C-alpha positions as CSV (number, residue, x, y, z in Angstrom):
1,M,1.6,-42.5,44.6
2,I,4.3,-41.8,41.9
3,R,2.9,-44.5,39.6
4,R,-0.5,-43.0,40.0
5,F,0.9,-39.6,39.0
6,A,2.7,-40.9,36.1
7,A,-0.5,-42.5,34.7
8,V,-2.5,-39.3,35.2
9,F,0.4,-37.3,33.4
10,G,0.4,-39.7,30.6
11,L,-3.4,-39.2,29.9
12,L,-3.0,-35.5,30.0
13,L,-0.3,-35.8,27.3
14,V,-2.6,-37.9,25.3
15,F,-5.5,-35.4,25.4
16,A,-3.2,-32.3,25.1
17,A,-1.4,-33.5,21.9
18,P,-2.6,-31.8,18.6
19,A,-5.1,-33.9,16.5
20,F,-3.7,-34.4,13.0
21,P,-6.2,-35.1,10.3
22,Q,-6.1,-38.6,9.0
23,S,-5.1,-39.1,5.2
24,S,-8.2,-39.0,2.9
25,T,-6.6,-41.1,0.3
26,S,-9.1,-43.7,1.0
27,S,-12.0,-41.4,0.4
28,I,-10.8,-40.6,-3.2
29,P,-12.7,-42.7,-5.8
30,E,-11.0,-44.5,-8.6
31,N,-9.5,-42.3,-11.5
32,A,-9.2,-39.3,-9.2
33,H,-6.6,-37.4,-7.4
34,A,-6.4,-34.9,-4.5
35,K,-6.4,-31.3,-5.5
36,S,-3.0,-29.5,-5.9
37,Y,-4.4,-26.7,-3.6
38,G,-7.4,-26.5,-1.2
39,G,-9.1,-29.6,-0.1
40,G,-11.0,-32.2,-2.0
41,W,-10.4,-34.3,-5.0
42,E,-11.1,-34.0,-8.8
43,C,-11.2,-36.6,-11.6
44,N,-8.2,-37.4,-13.8
45,L,-8.1,-36.4,-17.4
46,S,-10.3,-38.2,-19.7
47,Y,-12.6,-38.7,-16.6
48,R,-15.5,-36.7,-15.2
49,L,-17.6,-36.5,-12.2
50,A,-20.7,-38.7,-12.2
51,G,-22.3,-38.6,-8.5
52,D,-19.3,-39.6,-6.4
53,T,-17.4,-41.4,-9.0
54,C,-15.3,-40.5,-11.9
55,V,-16.6,-42.1,-15.3
56,E,-14.5,-42.4,-18.3
57,V,-15.0,-39.8,-21.3
58,A,-15.2,-41.4,-24.6
59,V,-12.9,-39.4,-26.6
60,P,-13.1,-40.0,-30.4
61,Q,-10.1,-40.3,-32.8
62,N,-8.4,-37.2,-33.6
63,A,-9.7,-35.4,-30.5
64,Y,-8.2,-34.5,-27.0
65,P,-10.0,-34.5,-23.6
66,T,-10.7,-30.9,-22.1
67,N,-11.3,-32.1,-18.4
68,K,-14.1,-29.6,-18.3
69,P,-17.4,-30.4,-16.3
70,Y,-19.6,-29.1,-19.1
71,G,-19.9,-30.0,-22.8
72,S,-18.8,-33.1,-24.5
73,G,-15.6,-33.3,-22.4
74,W,-13.5,-33.4,-25.6
75,E,-12.5,-31.1,-28.5
76,C,-11.1,-31.9,-32.1
77,L,-7.5,-31.5,-32.7
78,H,-6.2,-28.7,-35.1
79,G,-7.1,-29.3,-38.6
80,Y,-10.3,-31.5,-37.7
81,I,-13.9,-30.5,-37.1
82,E,-16.6,-32.0,-35.0
83,V,-19.3,-34.1,-36.7
84,E,-22.7,-34.6,-35.1
85,G,-21.0,-34.6,-31.7
86,T,-19.5,-38.1,-32.0
87,S,-16.5,-37.8,-34.3
88,C,-13.8,-35.5,-35.7
89,D,-13.3,-35.5,-39.5
90,K,-10.4,-33.9,-41.2
91,V,-11.1,-30.4,-42.5
92,F,-11.2,-30.7,-46.4
93,I,-9.1,-28.2,-48.2
94,P,-9.4,-27.8,-51.8
95,E,-6.7,-27.1,-54.2
96,G,-5.7,-23.6,-54.1
97,G,-6.7,-23.2,-50.4
98,Y,-5.1,-23.3,-47.1
99,L,-6.2,-24.1,-43.4
100,D,-7.5,-21.2,-41.5
101,P,-5.5,-20.3,-38.2
102,S,-8.6,-21.4,-36.2
103,G,-7.9,-24.8,-37.5
104,K,-11.7,-25.5,-38.4
105,R,-12.0,-23.6,-41.7
106,W,-10.1,-22.9,-44.9
107,N,-9.5,-19.9,-47.1
108,C,-8.4,-19.7,-50.7
109,L,-4.8,-18.6,-51.5
110,R,-4.2,-15.2,-53.3
111,G,-4.9,-15.6,-57.0
112,Y,-8.1,-17.8,-56.2
113,R,-11.6,-17.1,-55.3
114,K,-14.0,-19.2,-53.3
115,I,-16.8,-20.6,-55.0
116,D,-19.0,-23.1,-53.0
117,D,-16.6,-25.7,-51.8
118,I,-13.6,-25.0,-54.2
119,C,-10.9,-22.5,-54.9
120,Q,-11.2,-21.2,-58.5
121,E,-8.1,-19.7,-60.1
122,I,-8.7,-16.2,-61.2
123,A,-7.8,-15.8,-64.9
124,L,-5.9,-12.6,-65.2
125,P,-6.1,-10.8,-68.8
126,E,-3.1,-9.6,-70.2
127,N,-1.8,-6.1,-69.0
128,S,-3.6,-6.6,-65.7
129,Y,-2.8,-7.2,-62.0
130,L,-4.5,-8.9,-58.9
131,T,-6.2,-6.5,-56.3
132,N,-6.3,-7.2,-52.5
133,D,-9.8,-5.5,-52.2
134,T,-12.3,-8.4,-51.6
135,S,-15.2,-6.1,-52.2
136,A,-13.8,-5.0,-55.7
137,P,-13.1,-6.8,-58.9
138,A,-10.3,-9.5,-58.7
139,W,-8.1,-7.7,-61.0
140,R,-7.4,-4.1,-62.5
141,C,-5.8,-3.0,-65.6
142,N,-2.3,-1.6,-65.7
143,R,-1.8,2.0,-66.0
144,G,-2.5,2.9,-69.8
145,F,-5.1,0.3,-70.1
146,E,-8.7,0.1,-69.5
147,A,-11.1,-2.7,-69.0
148,K,-13.3,-3.7,-71.8
149,G,-15.3,-6.9,-70.8
150,E,-12.7,-9.5,-69.6
151,K,-9.8,-7.7,-71.5
152,C,-7.5,-4.7,-70.8
153,L,-7.1,-2.6,-74.1
154,A,-4.6,0.2,-74.4
155,I,-6.1,3.6,-73.8
156,D,-6.0,5.8,-77.0
157,V,-4.5,9.0,-75.7
158,P,-4.9,11.8,-78.3
159,E,-2.0,14.3,-79.0
160,H,-1.4,16.9,-76.6
161,A,-3.0,15.1,-73.9
162,F,-1.8,12.7,-70.8
163,L,-3.2,9.8,-68.8
164,N,-4.9,11.2,-65.6
165,G,-5.3,8.0,-63.6
166,S,-9.0,8.7,-62.8
167,K,-11.1,5.8,-62.2
168,Y,-14.3,7.7,-63.4
169,G,-14.8,9.5,-66.7
170,R,-12.3,10.3,-69.5
171,P,-9.0,8.6,-68.6
172,W,-6.9,11.2,-70.1
173,T,-6.6,15.2,-69.9
174,C,-5.5,17.7,-72.4
175,E,-2.2,19.6,-71.7
176,R,-2.3,23.1,-70.5
177,G,-3.3,25.4,-73.4
178,Y,-5.4,22.8,-75.0
179,F,-9.1,21.9,-74.5
180,E,-11.0,18.7,-75.4
181,Q,-13.2,18.7,-78.4
182,D,-14.7,15.7,-80.1
183,G,-12.2,13.3,-78.6
184,T,-9.1,15.4,-79.3
185,C,-7.1,18.2,-77.8
186,T,-7.5,21.5,-79.6
187,A,-5.3,24.5,-79.0
188,V,-7.0,27.5,-77.1
189,F,-7.1,30.6,-79.1
190,I,-6.2,33.5,-76.9
191,P,-7.3,36.8,-78.5
192,E,-5.5,40.1,-77.9
193,N,-5.4,41.7,-74.4
194,A,-6.2,38.1,-73.0
195,Y,-4.2,35.4,-71.1
196,F,-4.8,31.6,-70.8
197,D,-7.1,30.7,-68.0
198,D,-7.8,26.9,-67.3
199,A,-10.6,27.4,-64.8
200,P,-13.3,25.0,-65.6
201,Y,-16.7,25.9,-67.2
202,R,-15.0,28.8,-69.3
203,N,-13.6,29.3,-72.9
204,G,-9.9,28.9,-71.9
205,W,-9.0,32.5,-71.6
206,K,-9.9,35.6,-69.8
207,C,-9.6,39.3,-70.6
208,A,-6.8,41.4,-69.1
209,R,-7.9,43.9,-66.5
210,G,-9.5,47.0,-68.1
211,Y,-10.8,44.9,-70.9
212,E,-14.2,42.9,-71.4
213,V,-15.5,40.1,-73.6
214,S,-17.1,40.9,-76.8
215,G,-17.6,37.7,-78.7
216,K,-14.3,36.2,-79.1
217,R,-12.3,39.4,-78.4
218,C,-11.4,41.5,-75.6
219,V,-12.3,45.1,-76.0
220,L,-11.2,48.1,-74.0
221,I,-13.6,49.3,-71.2
222,K,-14.7,52.8,-71.4
223,L,-15.4,54.1,-68.1
224,P,-18.0,56.8,-67.8
225,D,-17.7,59.7,-65.5
226,N,-17.7,58.9,-61.9
227,A,-17.2,55.2,-62.3
228,H,-14.3,52.7,-61.6
229,L,-13.3,49.0,-62.4
230,D,-14.8,46.3,-60.0
231,R,-12.9,43.8,-58.3
232,S,-12.7,41.5,-61.4
233,G,-11.1,44.1,-63.5
234,N,-13.5,43.3,-66.4
235,R,-16.6,45.4,-65.4
236,W,-17.2,48.7,-64.0
237,E,-19.4,50.1,-61.2
238,C,-20.4,53.5,-60.0
239,N,-18.5,55.4,-57.2
240,K,-20.2,56.1,-54.0
241,S,-23.2,58.4,-54.0
242,F,-23.8,57.5,-57.8
243,Q,-26.0,54.9,-59.4
244,R,-26.1,53.4,-62.7
245,A,-28.6,54.6,-65.2
246,R,-28.5,54.0,-69.1
247,G,-24.8,53.3,-69.0
248,R,-23.8,56.4,-66.9
249,C,-23.3,57.1,-63.3
250,V,-25.8,59.6,-61.9
251,L,-26.2,61.1,-58.5
252,S,-28.4,59.1,-56.2
253,N,-31.6,60.9,-55.1
């Protein structure tokens, strides 16, 4: 009886024990390894899945395997470029150039410009400097000089003038009290009862309040009855309820 009970108890222990999975090492194909997380397996570096096996990826010289299931399975090293999907050639860098951070292209150094497959040194004329604007000329003239063809020639600044730094038009401006005339700076003649006025499109002077322009002079304004000077101070207008008629101010009808 006791033996029979022991045998039955032993069978119960066998069936009640937890079932541990058997190692799947035998199911992993050659050139593969179990995944570090989750289940399953994956091909080793330089191999890629082909059905249920891992086949070697042909990595050309100067390339490295990507271990990606898509694409060629390899990429060129920094400084090399893929050629026809089969090889990696070194990026050609001409004199005066440098390798782009991408590692697949090149650019020209400062002081050079890209022309086809070379970097041509920029010829700087005397009295000029390099620019950083790729859309503008490669050089500009120093202050006091202007470009004439491929040269920088000194700007002829007349007496009583100064450089204005303008990129367009005349490079110099007459000093206060002078105006440009035939490439020179001529002093402004200010008549009596006037003052200097540098407003553009005028003659360089303006009559004082109470005076008006008459030729090249400033004459006293004679106010008719019932009139007053306007806001400019150089003309007159009629008082309210009066209107101008033949140089006088008459009552409005």
